[in-house]
N, CA, C and O atoms as CSV, one atom per row, in Angstrom:
chain,resi,resn,atom,element,x,y,z
A,1,UNK,N,N,61.467,27.386,-1.569
A,1,UNK,CA,C,62.871,26.671,-1.442
A,1,UNK,C,C,63.549,28.147,-1.967
A,1,UNK,O,O,62.973,29.035,-2.595
A,2,UNK,N,N,65.144,28.107,-1.440
A,2,UNK,CA,C,66.175,28.993,-2.197
A,2,UNK,C,C,66.865,28.226,-2.809
A,2,UNK,O,O,67.248,27.092,-2.523
A,3,UNK,N,N,67.020,28.806,-3.612
A,3,UNK,CA,C,68.148,28.571,-4.714
A,3,UNK,C,C,69.319,27.428,-4.123
A,3,UNK,O,O,69.527,26.509,-4.915
A,4,UNK,N,N,70.043,27.383,-2.934
A,4,UNK,CA,C,70.871,26.290,-2.505
A,4,UNK,C,C,70.295,25.173,-1.981
A,4,UNK,O,O,70.929,24.149,-1.729
A,5,UNK,N,N,68.772,25.357,-1.750
A,5,UNK,CA,C,68.096,24.309,-0.891
A,5,UNK,C,C,67.253,23.333,-1.759
A,5,UNK,O,O,66.793,22.226,-1.481
A,6,UNK,N,N,67.171,24.295,-3.233
A,6,UNK,CA,C,66.364,23.697,-4.025
A,6,UNK,C,C,67.539,22.569,-4.577
A,6,UNK,O,O,67.349,21.355,-4.660
A,7,UNK,N,N,68.952,23.382,-4.971
A,7,UNK,CA,C,70.048,22.152,-5.573
A,7,UNK,C,C,69.978,20.946,-4.635
A,7,UNK,O,O,69.799,19.797,-5.039
A,8,UNK,N,N,70.145,21.318,-3.251
A,8,UNK,CA,C,70.445,20.248,-2.330
A,8,UNK,C,C,69.582,19.064,-2.599
A,8,UNK,O,O,69.825,17.891,-2.887
A,9,UNK,N,N,68.585,19.699,-2.427
A,9,UNK,CA,C,67.564,18.687,-2.484
A,9,UNK,C,C,67.482,18.178,-3.456
A,9,UNK,O,O,67.075,17.043,-3.205
A,10,UNK,N,N,67.626,18.301,-4.558
A,10,UNK,CA,C,67.738,17.542,-6.308
A,10,UNK,C,C,68.818,16.786,-6.061
A,10,UNK,O,O,68.820,15.712,-6.661
A,11,UNK,N,N,69.604,16.974,-5.468
A,11,UNK,CA,C,71.420,16.127,-5.367
A,11,UNK,C,C,70.643,15.222,-4.460
A,11,UNK,O,O,70.541,14.162,-5.078
A,12,UNK,N,N,69.940,15.096,-3.099
A,12,UNK,CA,C,70.027,14.072,-2.459
A,12,UNK,C,C,69.024,13.230,-3.324
A,12,UNK,O,O,69.168,12.016,-3.464
A,13,UNK,N,N,68.164,13.826,-3.805
A,13,UNK,CA,C,66.618,12.530,-4.645
A,13,UNK,C,C,67.707,12.141,-5.547
A,13,UNK,O,O,67.363,10.963,-5.649
A,14,UNK,N,N,68.821,12.227,-6.326
A,14,UNK,CA,C,69.332,11.802,-7.465
A,14,UNK,C,C,70.115,11.010,-6.609
A,14,UNK,O,O,69.954,9.924,-7.166
A,15,UNK,N,N,70.881,10.769,-5.608
A,15,UNK,CA,C,71.380,9.897,-4.725
A,15,UNK,C,C,70.899,8.464,-4.637
A,15,UNK,O,O,71.253,7.322,-4.929
A,16,UNK,N,N,69.370,9.494,-3.776
A,16,UNK,CA,C,68.417,8.285,-3.889
A,16,UNK,C,C,67.988,7.396,-4.439
A,16,UNK,O,O,67.665,6.284,-4.022
A,17,UNK,N,N,67.948,7.938,-5.659
A,17,UNK,CA,C,67.247,7.156,-7.321
A,17,UNK,C,C,68.429,6.256,-7.692
A,17,UNK,O,O,68.148,5.253,-8.349
A,18,UNK,N,N,69.947,6.505,-7.307
A,18,UNK,CA,C,71.146,6.095,-7.987
A,18,UNK,C,C,71.469,4.904,-7.274
A,18,UNK,O,O,72.161,3.965,-7.669
A,19,UNK,N,N,70.875,5.050,-6.146
A,19,UNK,CA,C,71.451,4.094,-5.113
A,19,UNK,C,C,69.761,3.532,-5.086
A,19,UNK,O,O,69.357,3.639,-3.928
A,20,UNK,N,N,69.174,3.231,-5.585
A,20,UNK,CA,C,67.869,2.139,-5.648
A,20,UNK,C,C,68.077,1.895,-7.066
A,20,UNK,O,O,66.938,1.549,-7.382
A,21,UNK,N,N,68.606,1.855,-7.886
A,21,UNK,CA,C,68.970,1.348,-9.296
A,21,UNK,C,C,70.168,0.110,-8.522
A,21,UNK,O,O,70.193,-1.120,-8.465
A,22,UNK,N,N,71.015,1.162,-8.039
A,22,UNK,CA,C,72.225,-0.155,-7.524
A,22,UNK,C,C,71.730,-1.135,-6.751
A,22,UNK,O,O,72.046,-2.306,-6.963
A,23,UNK,N,N,71.062,-0.854,-5.959
A,23,UNK,CA,C,70.292,-1.726,-4.394
A,23,UNK,C,C,69.073,-1.588,-4.121
A,23,UNK,O,O,68.677,-0.803,-3.260
A,24,UNK,N,N,68.433,-2.218,-4.710
A,24,UNK,CA,C,67.054,-1.678,-5.246
A,24,UNK,C,C,65.963,-2.435,-3.697
A,24,UNK,O,O,64.740,-2.506,-3.570
A,25,UNK,N,N,66.980,-2.832,-2.858
A,25,UNK,CA,C,66.144,-3.625,-1.740
A,25,UNK,C,C,66.904,-2.622,-0.191
A,25,UNK,O,O,67.160,-3.136,0.898
A,26,UNK,N,N,67.067,-1.480,-0.476
A,26,UNK,CA,C,67.238,-0.224,-0.067
A,26,UNK,C,C,65.772,0.199,0.634
A,26,UNK,O,O,64.835,0.398,-0.139
A,27,UNK,N,N,65.553,0.339,2.055
A,27,UNK,CA,C,64.370,0.695,2.601
A,27,UNK,C,C,64.055,2.096,2.693
A,27,UNK,O,O,62.894,2.491,2.581
A,28,UNK,N,N,65.054,2.889,2.897
A,28,UNK,CA,C,64.614,4.155,2.638
A,28,UNK,C,C,64.527,4.701,4.897
A,28,UNK,O,O,64.422,3.962,5.875
A,29,UNK,N,N,64.627,6.085,4.803
A,29,UNK,CA,C,63.923,6.784,6.219
A,29,UNK,C,C,62.813,6.172,6.710
A,29,UNK,O,O,62.923,5.426,7.683
A,30,UNK,N,N,61.615,6.397,6.120
A,30,UNK,CA,C,60.738,6.172,6.703
A,30,UNK,C,C,60.369,4.768,7.046
A,30,UNK,O,O,59.739,4.372,8.026
A,31,UNK,N,N,61.095,3.804,5.635
A,31,UNK,CA,C,60.664,2.379,6.232
A,31,UNK,C,C,61.124,1.960,7.275
A,31,UNK,O,O,60.429,1.219,7.970
A,32,UNK,N,N,62.779,2.417,7.779
A,32,UNK,CA,C,63.374,2.194,8.788
A,32,UNK,C,C,62.692,2.702,10.280
A,32,UNK,O,O,62.501,2.114,11.344
A,33,UNK,N,N,62.473,3.850,9.887
A,33,UNK,CA,C,61.687,4.397,11.229
A,33,UNK,C,C,60.205,3.476,11.764
A,33,UNK,O,O,59.953,3.192,12.935
A,34,UNK,N,N,59.314,3.110,10.492
A,34,UNK,CA,C,58.353,2.545,10.419
A,34,UNK,C,C,58.819,1.166,11.577
A,34,UNK,O,O,58.132,1.175,12.599
A,35,UNK,N,N,59.717,0.211,11.517
A,35,UNK,CA,C,60.212,-1.000,11.924
A,35,UNK,C,C,60.563,-1.172,13.711
A,35,UNK,O,O,61.567,-0.691,14.237
A,36,UNK,N,N,59.878,-1.677,14.185
A,36,UNK,CA,C,60.011,-1.719,15.523
A,36,UNK,C,C,61.559,-1.568,15.977
A,36,UNK,O,O,62.526,-1.977,15.335
A,37,UNK,N,N,61.591,-0.753,17.478
A,37,UNK,CA,C,62.849,-0.679,17.752
A,37,UNK,C,C,63.533,-2.041,18.112
A,37,UNK,O,O,64.738,-2.202,17.920
A,38,UNK,N,N,62.490,-3.310,18.797
A,38,UNK,CA,C,63.256,-4.273,19.068
A,38,UNK,C,C,63.086,-5.182,18.509
A,38,UNK,O,O,63.558,-6.205,19.005
A,39,UNK,N,N,62.406,-5.287,17.322
A,39,UNK,CA,C,62.018,-6.444,16.028
A,39,UNK,C,C,63.310,-6.911,15.464
A,39,UNK,O,O,64.173,-6.039,15.356
A,40,UNK,N,N,63.616,-8.124,15.079
A,40,UNK,CA,C,64.360,-9.093,14.384
A,40,UNK,C,C,64.280,-9.130,13.561
A,40,UNK,O,O,63.260,-8.738,12.993
A,41,UNK,N,N,65.583,-9.763,12.776
A,41,UNK,CA,C,65.244,-9.871,11.088
A,41,UNK,C,C,64.385,-11.452,11.283
A,41,UNK,O,O,64.565,-12.385,12.066
A,42,UNK,N,N,63.505,-11.247,10.296
A,42,UNK,CA,C,63.785,-12.612,10.069
A,42,UNK,C,C,64.238,-13.585,9.078
A,42,UNK,O,O,64.051,-14.801,9.135
A,43,UNK,N,N,65.046,-12.731,7.874
A,43,UNK,CA,C,66.347,-13.489,7.528
A,43,UNK,C,C,67.657,-12.950,7.794
A,43,UNK,O,O,67.880,-11.770,8.066
A,44,UNK,N,N,68.621,-13.985,7.691
A,44,UNK,CA,C,70.116,-13.390,7.884
A,44,UNK,C,C,70.940,-14.040,6.963
A,44,UNK,O,O,70.646,-15.029,6.291
A,45,UNK,N,N,72.028,-13.401,6.976
A,45,UNK,CA,C,72.519,-13.592,5.836
A,45,UNK,C,C,73.916,-14.849,6.550
A,45,UNK,O,O,74.902,-15.448,6.122
A,46,UNK,N,N,73.441,-14.747,7.361
A,46,UNK,CA,C,74.675,-16.248,8.273
A,46,UNK,C,C,73.957,-17.190,8.446
A,46,UNK,O,O,72.809,-17.189,8.889
A,47,UNK,N,N,74.934,-18.519,7.922
A,47,UNK,CA,C,75.055,-19.610,7.989
A,47,UNK,C,C,75.337,-20.293,9.271
A,47,UNK,O,O,75.605,-19.673,10.301
A,48,UNK,N,N,75.258,-21.856,9.170
A,48,UNK,CA,C,75.697,-22.894,10.196
A,48,UNK,C,C,77.185,-22.404,10.654
A,48,UNK,O,O,78.028,-22.132,9.799
A,49,UNK,N,N,77.403,-22.327,11.762
A,49,UNK,CA,C,78.991,-22.524,11.892
A,49,UNK,C,C,79.742,-23.761,11.830
A,49,UNK,O,O,79.357,-24.610,12.635
A,50,UNK,N,N,80.872,-24.138,10.963
A,50,UNK,CA,C,81.474,-25.382,11.034
A,50,UNK,C,C,81.572,-26.011,11.749
A,50,UNK,O,O,81.941,-25.442,12.776
A,51,UNK,N,N,81.379,-27.527,11.908
A,51,UNK,CA,C,81.595,-28.319,13.240
A,51,UNK,C,C,83.117,-27.998,13.806
A,51,UNK,O,O,83.280,-27.629,14.969
A,52,UNK,N,N,84.345,-28.191,12.775
A,52,UNK,CA,C,85.334,-27.948,13.082
A,52,UNK,C,C,86.233,-27.429,11.986
A,52,UNK,O,O,85.642,-27.757,10.957
A,53,UNK,N,N,87.300,-26.821,11.659
A,53,UNK,CA,C,88.190,-26.471,10.283
A,53,UNK,C,C,89.758,-28.305,10.815
A,53,UNK,O,O,90.435,-28.586,11.804
A,54,UNK,N,N,89.524,-28.973,9.335
A,54,UNK,CA,C,89.963,-29.613,9.236
A,54,UNK,C,C,91.335,-29.689,7.909
A,54,UNK,O,O,91.276,-29.347,6.729
A,55,UNK,N,N,92.223,-30.141,8.519
A,55,UNK,CA,C,92.955,-30.273,7.007
A,55,UNK,C,C,92.994,-31.466,5.926
A,55,UNK,O,O,93.465,-31.510,4.789
A,56,UNK,N,N,92.210,-32.570,6.843
A,56,UNK,CA,C,91.859,-33.253,5.606
A,56,UNK,C,C,90.480,-33.733,5.235
A,56,UNK,O,O,89.852,-32.762,5.656
A,57,UNK,N,N,89.408,-34.676,4.663
A,57,UNK,CA,C,88.446,-34.957,4.848
A,57,UNK,C,C,88.409,-36.228,6.020
A,57,UNK,O,O,87.512,-36.324,6.858
A,58,UNK,N,N,89.313,-36.969,5.930
A,58,UNK,CA,C,89.538,-37.895,6.918
A,58,UNK,C,C,89.456,-37.377,8.387
A,58,UNK,O,O,88.674,-37.823,9.228
A,59,UNK,N,N,90.473,-36.257,8.612
A,59,UNK,CA,C,90.020,-35.725,10.264
A,59,UNK,C,C,89.113,-35.083,10.375
A,59,UNK,O,O,88.976,-34.799,11.565
A,60,UNK,N,N,87.996,-34.456,9.477
A,60,UNK,CA,C,87.081,-34.341,9.836
A,60,UNK,C,C,85.794,-35.413,9.973
A,60,UNK,O,O,84.670,-35.239,10.445
A,61,UNK,N,N,86.280,-36.330,9.502
A,61,UNK,CA,C,85.592,-37.495,10.398
A,61,UNK,C,C,85.804,-37.920,11.223
A,61,UNK,O,O,84.775,-38.192,11.840
A,62,UNK,N,N,86.579,-38.169,11.659
A,62,UNK,CA,C,87.278,-38.542,12.566
A,62,UNK,C,C,86.660,-37.975,13.697
A,62,UNK,O,O,85.975,-38.653,14.462
A,63,UNK,N,N,86.896,-36.563,13.873
A,63,UNK,CA,C,86.684,-35.698,14.721
A,63,UNK,C,C,84.646,-35.731,14.689
A,63,UNK,O,O,84.132,-35.795,15.806
A,64,UNK,N,N,83.834,-35.694,13.667
A,64,UNK,CA,C,82.758,-36.265,13.715
A,64,UNK,C,C,82.420,-37.118,14.729
A,64,UNK,O,O,81.722,-36.712,15.658
A,65,UNK,N,N,82.917,-38.527,14.669
A,65,UNK,CA,C,82.561,-39.708,15.297
A,65,UNK,C,C,82.953,-39.465,16.547
A,65,UNK,O,O,82.222,-40.063,17.337
A,66,UNK,N,N,84.069,-38.641,17.243
A,66,UNK,CA,C,84.400,-38.385,18.686
A,66,UNK,C,C,83.257,-37.398,19.097
A,66,UNK,O,O,82.681,-37.334,20.183
A,67,UNK,N,N,83.100,-36.783,18.177
A,67,UNK,CA,C,81.754,-35.590,18.864
A,67,UNK,C,C,80.240,-36.121,19.095
A,67,UNK,O,O,79.417,-35.674,19.894
A,68,UNK,N,N,80.059,-37.420,17.992
A,68,UNK,CA,C,78.925,-38.438,17.896
A,68,UNK,C,C,79.024,-39.159,19.382
A,68,UNK,O,O,78.037,-39.367,20.088
A,69,UNK,N,N,80.134,-39.441,19.671
A,69,UNK,CA,C,80.612,-40.584,20.411
A,69,UNK,C,C,80.447,-39.889,22.272
A,69,UNK,O,O,80.234,-40.392,23.375
A,70,UNK,N,N,80.636,-38.837,21.861
A,70,UNK,CA,C,81.019,-37.748,23.243
A,70,UNK,C,C,79.340,-37.209,23.838
A,70,UNK,O,O,78.857,-37.009,24.953
A,71,UNK,N,N,78.761,-37.110,22.225
A,71,UNK,CA,C,77.327,-36.824,22.979
A,71,UNK,C,C,76.279,-38.108,23.123
A,71,UNK,O,O,75.338,-37.917,23.893
A,72,UNK,N,N,76.346,-39.327,22.493
A,72,UNK,CA,C,76.095,-40.246,23.148
A,72,UNK,C,C,76.212,-40.596,24.330
A,72,UNK,O,O,75.283,-41.057,24.992
A,73,UNK,N,N,77.796,-40.355,24.894
A,73,UNK,CA,C,77.873,-40.739,25.981
A,73,UNK,C,C,76.943,-39.688,26.899
A,73,UNK,O,O,76.145,-40.157,27.709
A,74,UNK,N,N,77.068,-38.459,26.754
A,74,UNK,CA,C,76.358,-37.593,27.466
A,74,UNK,C,C,75.028,-37.801,27.897
A,74,UNK,O,O,74.651,-37.939,29.061
A,75,UNK,N,N,74.164,-37.814,26.590
A,75,UNK,CA,C,72.440,-38.223,26.619
A,75,UNK,C,C,72.643,-39.286,27.473
A,75,UNK,O,O,71.819,-39.263,28.387
A,76,UNK,N,N,73.547,-40.363,27.548
A,76,UNK,CA,C,73.132,-41.704,28.322
A,76,UNK,C,C,72.790,-40.838,30.281
A,76,UNK,O,O,71.951,-40.519,31.124
A,77,UNK,N,N,73.865,-40.879,30.006
A,77,UNK,CA,C,74.473,-39.688,32.027
A,77,UNK,C,C,73.264,-39.132,32.117
A,77,UNK,O,O,72.494,-39.519,32.996
A,78,UNK,N,N,72.926,-38.204,31.286
A,78,UNK,CA,C,71.430,-37.189,31.549
A,78,UNK,C,C,70.435,-37.785,31.216
A,78,UNK,O,O,69.373,-37.342,31.654
A,79,UNK,N,N,70.416,-38.371,30.787
A,79,UNK,CA,C,68.748,-39.729,31.069
A,79,UNK,C,C,68.960,-40.344,32.260
A,79,UNK,O,O,67.967,-40.348,32.988
A,80,UNK,N,N,70.330,-41.078,32.873
A,80,UNK,CA,C,70.047,-41.931,33.871
A,80,UNK,C,C,70.119,-40.489,35.277
A,80,UNK,O,O,69.832,-40.743,36.447
A,81,UNK,N,N,70.397,-39.576,34.971
A,81,UNK,CA,C,70.700,-38.436,36.349
A,81,UNK,C,C,68.981,-38.228,36.177
A,81,UNK,O,O,68.099,-38.649,36.926
A,82,UNK,N,N,68.884,-37.631,35.242
A,82,UNK,CA,C,67.138,-37.169,35.067
A,82,UNK,C,C,66.214,-38.505,35.809
A,82,UNK,O,O,65.407,-38.461,36.738
A,83,UNK,N,N,66.612,-39.463,35.132
A,83,UNK,CA,C,65.755,-40.398,36.245
A,83,UNK,C,C,65.945,-40.681,37.568
A,83,UNK,O,O,65.087,-41.501,37.896
A,84,UNK,N,N,66.554,-40.439,38.358
A,84,UNK,CA,C,67.041,-40.209,39.866
A,84,UNK,C,C,68.703,-40.965,40.410
A,84,UNK,O,O,69.097,-41.124,41.566
A,85,UNK,N,N,69.349,-41.286,39.218
A,85,UNK,CA,C,70.649,-42.025,39.441
A,85,UNK,C,C,71.331,-40.997,40.189
A,85,UNK,O,O,72.139,-40.943,39.262
A,86,UNK,N,N,71.751,-40.156,40.974
A,86,UNK,CA,C,72.470,-38.705,41.151
A,86,UNK,C,C,74.027,-39.553,41.339
A,86,UNK,O,O,74.802,-38.651,41.659
A,87,UNK,N,N,74.694,-40.666,41.291
A,87,UNK,CA,C,75.923,-40.657,41.119
A,87,UNK,C,C,76.556,-40.952,39.819
A,87,UNK,O,O,77.753,-41.240,39.807
A,88,UNK,N,N,75.553,-40.891,38.206
A,88,UNK,CA,C,76.146,-41.242,37.345
A,88,UNK,C,C,77.240,-40.359,36.815
A,88,UNK,O,O,77.257,-39.129,36.866
A,89,UNK,N,N,78.218,-41.213,36.260
A,89,UNK,CA,C,79.320,-40.172,35.944
A,89,UNK,C,C,78.941,-39.136,34.110
A,89,UNK,O,O,78.158,-39.270,33.170
A,90,UNK,N,N,79.780,-38.422,34.400
A,90,UNK,CA,C,79.150,-37.766,32.959
A,90,UNK,C,C,80.841,-37.962,32.307
A,90,UNK,O,O,81.915,-38.406,32.713
A,91,UNK,N,N,80.332,-37.380,31.158
A,91,UNK,CA,C,81.737,-37.867,30.230
A,91,UNK,C,C,82.761,-36.339,30.689
A,91,UNK,O,O,82.403,-35.189,30.941
A,92,UNK,N,N,84.456,-37.138,30.632
A,92,UNK,CA,C,85.504,-36.044,30.680
A,92,UNK,C,C,84.981,-34.455,30.203
A,92,UNK,O,O,84.670,-34.242,29.032
A,93,UNK,N,N,84.938,-33.626,31.014
A,93,UNK,CA,C,85.019,-31.913,30.051
A,93,UNK,C,C,83.600,-31.915,29.775
A,93,UNK,O,O,83.221,-31.478,28.689
A,94,UNK,N,N,82.767,-32.350,30.619
A,94,UNK,CA,C,81.523,-31.761,30.604
A,94,UNK,C,C,80.696,-31.697,31.859
A,94,UNK,O,O,81.005,-32.383,32.835
A,95,UNK,N,N,79.805,-31.010,31.863
A,95,UNK,CA,C,79.566,-30.621,33.465
A,95,UNK,C,C,78.360,-31.155,33.588
A,95,UNK,O,O,77.550,-30.771,32.743
A,96,UNK,N,N,77.927,-32.032,34.488
A,96,UNK,CA,C,76.589,-32.431,35.155
A,96,UNK,C,C,75.542,-31.285,35.907
A,96,UNK,O,O,75.892,-30.322,36.588
A,97,UNK,N,N,73.958,-31.766,35.512
A,97,UNK,CA,C,73.666,-30.510,36.061
A,97,UNK,C,C,73.343,-30.070,37.423
A,97,UNK,O,O,73.050,-31.046,38.112
A,98,UNK,N,N,73.280,-28.794,38.164
A,98,UNK,CA,C,73.158,-28.882,39.673
A,98,UNK,C,C,71.945,-29.448,40.040
A,98,UNK,O,O,70.780,-29.378,39.647
A,99,UNK,N,N,72.911,-30.363,41.404
A,99,UNK,CA,C,71.922,-31.141,42.138
A,99,UNK,C,C,70.874,-30.430,43.518
A,99,UNK,O,O,70.152,-30.904,44.395
A,100,UNK,N,N,71.265,-29.171,43.122
A,100,UNK,CA,C,71.124,-28.617,44.850
A,100,UNK,C,C,69.462,-28.238,43.828
A,100,UNK,O,O,68.647,-28.852,44.517
A,101,UNK,N,N,68.710,-27.649,42.745
A,101,UNK,CA,C,67.687,-27.311,42.209
A,101,UNK,C,C,66.789,-29.013,42.681
A,101,UNK,O,O,65.882,-29.180,43.496
A,102,UNK,N,N,67.537,-30.099,41.740
A,102,UNK,CA,C,67.012,-31.085,41.529
A,102,UNK,C,C,66.438,-31.161,43.083
A,102,UNK,O,O,65.299,-30.789,43.363
A,103,UNK,N,N,67.181,-31.581,43.858
A,103,UNK,CA,C,67.194,-32.166,45.439
A,103,UNK,C,C,65.454,-31.453,46.131
A,103,UNK,O,O,64.630,-31.797,46.978
A,104,UNK,N,N,65.676,-30.025,44.884
A,104,UNK,CA,C,64.374,-29.182,46.181
A,104,UNK,C,C,63.547,-29.227,45.141
A,104,UNK,O,O,62.746,-28.309,45.318
A,105,UNK,N,N,63.260,-29.871,44.006
A,105,UNK,CA,C,62.679,-30.346,43.101
A,105,UNK,C,C,61.966,-31.775,43.760
A,105,UNK,O,O,60.746,-31.930,43.717
A,106,UNK,N,N,62.851,-32.757,44.350
A,106,UNK,CA,C,62.332,-33.846,45.008
A,106,UNK,C,C,61.576,-33.760,46.224
A,106,UNK,O,O,60.747,-34.607,46.557
A,107,UNK,N,N,61.890,-32.644,46.945
A,107,UNK,CA,C,61.577,-32.757,48.406
A,107,UNK,C,C,60.113,-32.533,48.491
A,107,UNK,O,O,59.361,-33.008,49.343
A,108,UNK,N,N,59.662,-31.407,47.067
A,108,UNK,CA,C,58.246,-31.293,47.276
A,108,UNK,C,C,57.293,-31.971,46.574
A,108,UNK,O,O,56.101,-31.804,46.831
């Protein structure tokens, strides 16, 4: 190695060492290249999204009760629909499953 290349190589190694001191979980080039291209992380820093953003606890609990009531209505309608009652009414602002697929399954 020539003088300039040796200096640059030394600087890169020094920087890598300082990064390992600051962030010991740095993988490095080789470890990154060894990972599968389509792999997914086993653990992420993301948490569950909040149900809603409310100004008070009372409003949050009111919204929670409305969500639970909606889900209960939808679950009851969905169970009736799956049992074969095609004219069941689903709650407002929801969509019932497509009947074309269901009728095709009944015919077979």
